[in-house]
N, C-alpha and C positions, 0 to 999 in steps of 0.2 A: 310660495304657492304649491310646489310639489310636496312639501312636508304636510301641508294641510290636506291636500287631495289624497295622499297615500294613507294618512291616518284614517280619514273617513272611509276610504275604500276597504281597508283591512278590517276596520271595526264592523262595517255593514256586512261584509262577507262572513265574518265569524258570528255575527248576531243571528243570521238566518241559517247558517250551517248547523249551529248547535241545536236548532229546533227539531229537525228529524233525527239527529243523533241521539238526543236525550229521550225523545218520545219513543223511539224504537226500542230503547233499552228498558223502559218501564212498561211498555204495552203488554208484555206477557204477564206482568204481575197483577194486572187488573182485567184479565179475561179477554184481551184483544178487542175490547169494545171500541166502537167508533167514537164514543163520548170521551175517551181518553185524550184524543187529539183536540176536541173542542175545549176540554178543560185546560190542556196545555196552552191553547191559544188565549184563553182567559188570562192565564198567568203571564204570557208574553206581552199581551196588550196592556195589562195592568202595570207591569214593571216598566214598560216603555213610558207609560204615563208618569210614573214616579221619576224616571230618568229625565223626561222633558221638564217636569216641575222643578227638579234640582237644577237643571241648566238655566231655566228662567230665573229662579230665585238667586242663584249665585251670580248670574250675569248682571242682575239689577242691584244686588245688595253688597257684593264684595268687590274690592279693588282687583284688577287683573292679577296682581302679585299674590294676594291671599287666595284667590280662586285657584290659581295654578298650584300652589303648595297644598291646598286641601285636596285637589283632585289627584295629585301625585301620591299623596299619602294613602288615599283610598285604593289607588291602583296597586300600590305595594301590598296593602292588606289583602287584596283579592287573590294575590298569588299564593297565599297560604291555603286556599281552598282547592288548588289543583292537585291531581287531575280530576276531571268531572266524571266520576264514576259513582252512581247511586249506591248507597249502602243497603245491603240485603235486609237490614232491620226495618226498612220501610215496606217490605212485602206485607200485604194484608193477612191478618191471622184468621183463624176459624171464627165464623160468626161476625166478622167485621161489618160495620155499618157502611153506608154509601161512601165511595172512595173519593169524592170530589175534594174534600179538605185534606185527605191524606196525599193526594197527588200534588196539590198546591204546596203543602208543607215539604214534601220530598223535593220538588223543584226549587223551592226557596233555599233549602239546606244545601243542595248540590250545586246549583248554578246561580243562586240569587244575586250575590254581589258582583260576580263577573258580568252577568247579563245586564244588571243595572248600569254598570259603568259603560258597557258597550252601547246601551241605549241612550246614554247622555252624549255620546260622541258627536253625532251629526249636528245637533243644534249648537253644542258648545264650540266645536271647531269652526262652524260657520260664523258664530259670534266673534271668535278670536280673529278670524280672517277679516271680518268687517272692521274690527278695532285696529288692525294693522294696515289694511289696504282700503281706506275709505272710498277710494275711487271705483271700486268694483262691487257689483251686486252678487251676493253669495248664493242666490236661490238655485243656480245650476249645480252647486255642490249637493243639494238635496237629490237631484236627478242622478248624480254619480253614486250617492249612497244607495239609492234603490236599484241602480244597475248592478252594483256589487252584491246586493241581497239576492237579486234574481239569478246572478251567475252562481252563487252558492247553492241555491235551490235546484237549479238545473244540473249542476255538477253532481249533486248527491246521488240520484238514482242511476246516473250514467257512468260517472268516473270514480265514485267513492264507494257506494254500497256494494257493487259487484266485485270489488277487489280487496277491500279492507274489512277485517273483522271489527266488531263493535268496540272491543277494547283498544285496538289500534286507532280507530277513529277518534275515540275520546282522548287518547294520549297525544295524537297528532294535533288535535284541536287545542289541547292545553299548551303545547309548545308554541303554537302560533299565537295563542292569547298572550303568553309571556312576551313575545316579540312586540305584540300590539301595545302592551302596558308600557314598555320602554319607549316606544315611538310616541305614544300619546303623552306621556309625561314630558318628553322632550319638546313636543309641540306646545304644550301648556307653558312650560318655563321659557321657551324662546319667545312665545307670543307675549307673555307678561313683560319680558325684558324690552320688547320692541313695540309695545302697544302705544298708539298715538293718543295723547290727550287732546290734541287739536289737529285737524286736518290741514294739509298744505294750503288750501284756499279757504281761509276761515270764513270769509263773507259768503262764498258759495255754499259752504257746508251749513252755515247758519240758516240760509234760505231753505236748503233741503230739509233740515231738521224741522223747521216750522211747517213745511208742506206735509210732513209725515204726521198727520193728525192721529190722535189716539182712537183706536177702533171702538165703536159703540157697543153696548150690551147686545143689541140685536145682531150686529155683525158677528160677535163672538159666538152667540147661540147658533147662528147659521153655519159658522165654521164647524161647530160641534155636530150639528145635525147632518151636514153633508158627509163628514168623516164617519159618523156612526152608521149612516146608511150603507156606505161602502163596506164597513166591518160586518154589519148584519148580513149583507148579501154574501160576503165571503164565507161566513160560517154556515149560513142556511144552505147554500149550494153545496159546500163540502159535505155537510151532514147528509144531504139528500143523496149524493153519489155514494158515499161510503156505507150508508144504511143498506143500499141495494147491491153492493158489490163486495168490498172487503175493506177493513180498517188497516190500511197499509201506508207507509210513507210515500210510496210512488203516487198514490191517488191524492194524498194531501198536497203534494207539491204543485199539481196542475192549477187548481184554483188560486192558490197563494201566489204562484208565478204570474198569473194573469192580473191579479190585484196589484202586484208590484210594477208590472209593465205599465199600467195606467198611470201610476205615480211618476215613473220615469218619463213618459211621453209628455204628460201635462206640465211637469215642472222643468223640462228641458228647454222647451221653446213654445211660444204661443201657436205656432203653425200646426202643431199636432192636434190640438183640440179645436176641430171645426164645429162650432157650436150648433149650427142648424142641422148639420148632418147627424150628430150624435143625439140631439133631441128627437129627431125623426126615428133613428134606430131604436132608441129606448122605448119610444111610444109604440113602435111596431112589435118589438120583442116581448115586452112585459105580458100582454094578453096571451101570447103563444106559450110562454113559460108557465103561466098559470094554468092554461088548458091542458098541458101535457104533464102536470104535476104527478100523476099516478102512473106514468109510463115506466115499464120495466125494460124497454128496449134500449140497451146501452148505446147502441150506435146511433140512435135518434136523440136520446136524452143528453148524453155527454157533450156532443157538439152544440146542441141547442143551449144548454146551460152554460157552457164555456163562452159561447158568443154573447149570450145575454149578460153574464157576469162582466165580461170585458166592456160591453157597451155601457152598462149601468155604472161601472166604476169609472169609466172615462167621463161620463156625465158628472158624477159626484166630485171627482178630483179635478176635472176641468173647471167646474164652477168654483171650487176652492181656489184654484190658481187665479181666476178672474177677480176674486175677492181678497187677494193677498195684500197685506199692508207693506209699508216701507221697511227697509232692513232694521230700523230702530226698534220695531215691534216683532222682529223675527222670532225670538224665543217664545213670545206670547202666542204667536200664530201657531207654532209647532206644538205648544202646550195644549191649545184648544183642539188641534188635530188629534193629539194623543188621548185627550179626554173623550173625544168622540169614538176613537178606535176601541178604547177600553170599555166604554158604555155599550157599544154594539156587541162586543164579545161577551160581556156580562149578561146582556139581554138574551142572546141566543144560547150561550154556553151554560149559564147558571139559572137565570130566571125561567126560561121556557121549560126546561125539564121539571122544574118544581112548581110551576103555576099552570101551564097548559096541560089538559088531560090527555091530549093526543099530539101527534106531530103536525102542528099547524103553523109553525113559525115561517116556513117558506112562503105560504100563501099570504100571511100577514105582512111579511117583508116586501113582497112584490106589490101589494096594495099600497103600502106606505111609500115605496119608491115612486109609484105612479102619482100619488098625491104630491110628493115633493117635486116631481117633474111639472105637474100642473102649476104649483106655486111659483116656479121659476119662469113660467111662460106668461104670467099675468101682466107683466110690463112690456111684453112683446105685442105683435099684431094680434088682433082679436081672433082671427081664424086659427092661429097657432095655439092660443089658449083654449079655444073651443075644441080643437082636435085633441089636445092633451087631456081635457076633461072627458071626452068621449072614450079615449083609450084607458083612462083610469076607471071609468064605469065598466068597460069591457073586461079589464083585469079583475075587478071585483066580482063580476058575474061569472067569469071562468073559474075563479078561485072558489066561489060559493058552490058552483056545480061540482067541482072536483071533491070538495069536502063532503057534499051530500052523497056522492058516489062512494067515497071512502067509508062513510058511516052507514051506508045502506045495509039493512039486515044485520047490523053489528049489535052484538049482545053486550059485550064487555070491552072497555078501553081502559088500559092501565099504563101508567108511565113512571119511569124512574131513570136513574143514571144510565142503565143499560139499554134503554130504548122504550118503544111503545109495543105493548102486547095487546092484541084484540082478538076476539072470536067473532065469527060470522056464520050465519046459517044460510044454506042453499037448499031450496025446496026440490029442485029438479037437477038431473033426471032421477036421482034417488036422494031422499033427505040426508043432508050431510052438514057437519059442523067443522069448520077449519079454524086453526089458530095461526096468527100471523105475528111475526116479529119484524117491525118496520113494514115493508111491502112484500116480504118473502113468507110464503106459507111454510109452516114447520109441522105439518101433520094434521090429522083430523080424525073424525069418527063418523061412521054411518049411524043414523039416529033410529032407524027401525029396530025393534027389539031382536028380530031374527038375525040381523047382521051386525049388531052393536059391538060384538067382541071379535069381529073379523079384522085381521091385520090389513091395513089399507094405506094409501098414498105411497110413501117410499119403502114400505115394509111388507109388500105383498108376498104371497107364497113363492113366486118365481124370482123374487129379488135375491141379492146376495144374502141378506139376512134370513129370508125364508128358507133358502137352500141349506144354510149352515145349521139352523135349528132342526131341519129335517134330517140332518146327518149326524147330529150329536147323539151320544149314547142315551139310553133310556133312564139312567140313574139320575137322581136329583142334581140340578145344575146350579152353579153360582155364576151369575151374570152381572157384569158391571157395564153401565151405560153413561158415557160422558155427553150430557145434553139431554134434556127431558122432553121438551116440546109438549105434545099432547099425551105422551106416554104410550104411543101406539105399540112399541116393541113389547110391552107387557102382555099383549094379546098372545104371545107365544109361551107365557108362563104356565107351569103346571104345579100341582100340589107337591110340596116338598122342595121346590126351587127357591132360590133367593135372588131377587133382582135389586141391585143397588144403583140408584141414579145419582149422578153428580150434576148439579145445576147451579150456575152462578147467580141467576136472577130469581129472587124470592117470589116475584109476582108471576113468573112462569110456573113455579111450583104451585102457587095458589090457584091459578087458572086450570092447571092439569087436574087438580083435585075437585074443583067446583064445577067446571064446565064439561069435563069428560069423565068417563067411568072406567077406563082401563085400569087405573091403579086401585080404585075402590072395589071393582069386581074381581080382581085377580085372586086366584087360589094360592098364589105364591106369597112368600114373605117379601114385602115391599119396603125398601128403605130409600129415603131421599136425603142426600148430604148437600147442604147449601154451601156454595163457595166455588171458586174456580176449580174445575175438575183436576187439572194437573197438580195444582198446589195441594188440593185435598189428598190426592193419591200419594204425593211426596210425604205428607205428614202421617199417613195411616200405616199400621202394620200390614204385612203381606195378606192380601185377600184371597189368593189362590182361585182366581176366576177361571171357569171353563171357557167363558167368552167375555171379551172386553170390546164394547162397541164405541167407536169414536164418531159421535153424531152431533157434536157441538158446532154451531155456526155463528159467525159474526157477519152480518149482511148476508151475502150469498156464497160465502166460502168458509172453510174451516179455519179457525185462527192459526196463524203460522207457528205460534209457540207450541202447538200440539203436534208438530211435524218435525221435531228436531231429534238429534241423537240423544240428548239428555232426557227428553220426554219419552222416547222409545225405551230407554233403560228403565224408567219408572214403570212403564206398562209391562215390560218383561218380568220385573220383580213381582208384580201382582198376578202373574199368569201361571197356571199349572204347566208342567213341562209339555203336555200334549194339548194345551189350550190354544185358542184362536183369537186373533184380533181382527175386527172388521172396520175398515175406514170407509166412511161415507164420502164418495168421490163425485157425487152428482153435482154438477156445476156448469153454468153457462159460459164462464169466462176464464176459469183457472183449471189447469190439468195437473193434479197432484200425483199422478201415477209414477213419474220418474223419481219424485221425492220418496214415496213409499217403497219403490223398488230398491233404492239405495239403502234405506233404513233396514229393510228385510235382509238384504245381502250382508249388511254390516253385522247383524246379530244372528246370522245363520238360519234364517227363516226362508221358507218358500212363499211366494206371493202370486196370486192369480186375480184376474179381473172378471167380474160378472156384470155384463151390460144387459139390462133387462127391458124389453118392451113388452108389457104384459099382454097375454092373450086372454080371451074370455074363459073364466073359470067359475064364476058364480052366476049371476044374471047380467044381462047386458047393461041395465041401468046402474047396477052396483059397480061394474067394472070401470065405469066412467071416472071414478075417483082413485083408480090405481095410477101411479106415476111411472114414467120412464126413469130408470136409475142406473148409476154406475157405482159399484161397491167392490172394494178390494179386500180379499181374504188373505190373511197372513198367519202362517202356522208352521210348526215343525212336524206336525202330525200328518205323515204321508197317507195314512189310512183315511183320514177325514177328507183330504183332497181327492182321494180315489173313489169316495162314495158317489153313487150315481147322481144324486141331485146336484152336486157340485161339479163333478167331472163332465157331465153332459153339457154344461153351460159355460164353464170357466175357460179363460184364455190366459196364457202367460203374459206378464207385463213386458211391454217392449223395452229394450235396452236403449239408453241414451249415452253413448260414449262420452266420457269426460265430465259427466254430471256429478257434482260433489255431494257428499253427505251434508245435509243441513245440520247446523248446530245453533245453540242459543246465541253464539257470537257471530254467526255468519249464515245468512240465507238471503236469497234474491228472487223476488216474485216475478221480475221481468222475464226470467227464463222459463216460467211455466204458464204464461198467459197464452190462451188459445188463439 
């Protein structure tokens, strides 16, 4: 018993620990986009499906001895792929197409076989347990498996990420995997040697086997549907949160942990899933989640969607447990669960970005969950079914209202791997067009001809950008900008200047040219380099920029791979000796000032912060579209910092004793949350 439990525990722990480890390593290669995690989840759920299919096929088709030797051979072969460190050859090159298949290929080559074998462990070991101890029901081992997975996820941001560099994380995981391989092979071989061909009480066992009827097609489809709904909810809620905040492992962990907790509770003991209670909770929460779909208030949205995800997954997984078959069909049951999990991941992670023109999958998933709830109440009391139908109608109404608001006055909606880009016109108080990435505004333009070329939003005259441009010498300037948005910063361009923009999302570049005129009207030479800004700068010869602006955002914060020692070294290489770097630090949830302060000190630069609350400088209506900003100016040019526009507004960055320099191998977002 202890051998089986230990093998399952270690396999599940490693199975979910590797997810943030590997995703964090490849996140910088693909622009820090939230969709990187969604694509990783597609891989994880799909390989889990193949693992469960392997477990089901070998359990039904092979003798215990052949199954054990096959599995031991595969475990031995998987050790040849250690350690799990992605090869740099997988980094996207210049002009690379959408990275979905590149990410899937990278994951397959790096962790494919080890992850596959880890994913087979829970159903296989439970089947071996049943073969050896026919008197015991193995479903609680599934709860143990999910508990270990949860422990791994919660350990990562608290005990692992803050203390171990990424390389050490990968090597430590690889050593633990080698221990698992030995343990699992021993479990397989011992189980094959001691598998019972007939239980102690043959007559009782025969009666039990007859009672375990084969599940019908309808039951199998229902297993798939309930599992798929939980998976869809997991990805839709995760995407919703990371689109509005940041694409970081810490935020990925929370929804996935709640998802796993529901599996643990539902499969541990029937007492945890109080059916009437959770049916009522789901019916109450679904319309509220749909109503607040456009909310950017983290402290409202995060608890609401966490509670909603937990209640809905308790419903899905609790209903799954109520429909479970006897142990004879255990591997088939888990196979159907994994089919549903993979299907849900594919629908949200792959199909939605390629089929839906906008970010609509959250609303669609909430409506589908409400309809599933209604279908599960049809055989209950009439008033429960009626209430569920009313809540489904309320959810659909709230979702439709939200989508209508989302699309109100919208001119363009485009979607690809990196997210949804849309533009929206506002007639008052001054005609204005904004560009949004997800739910976050990324600049805009005043539409009246008299004001069309004024720097607006985060780039006003009294912002850090405005003060730097006012302080630069009159000579022609070379300016690099990582992150294009609407191209507002080009309003500062003059004849003879060169402005070179680095933009990872080609549809952002298309919108900047077609919907806004900053680039088209600029008297300067304008260049747009498509691709991740940091990777593009690493490939290019020295640009000798007078100013390099770091204005790229993923969700509502700058991607973390743009704030490391290695990234800073690249920026410095492209900068003139007296040049200046400006970091956009405007953010509701993350404070990057200690990170930039350490980077500046590391490279011998001075750094100051300009926090700007704009005063009236044009007309009152126009000023409405100026934004409060925090921007950090980093330079060795003491004369520039002494210039009146900067000196009159700048403050030194506060010191945080003991704060480390971030590197590609080590950074920790928990320490900079506001």
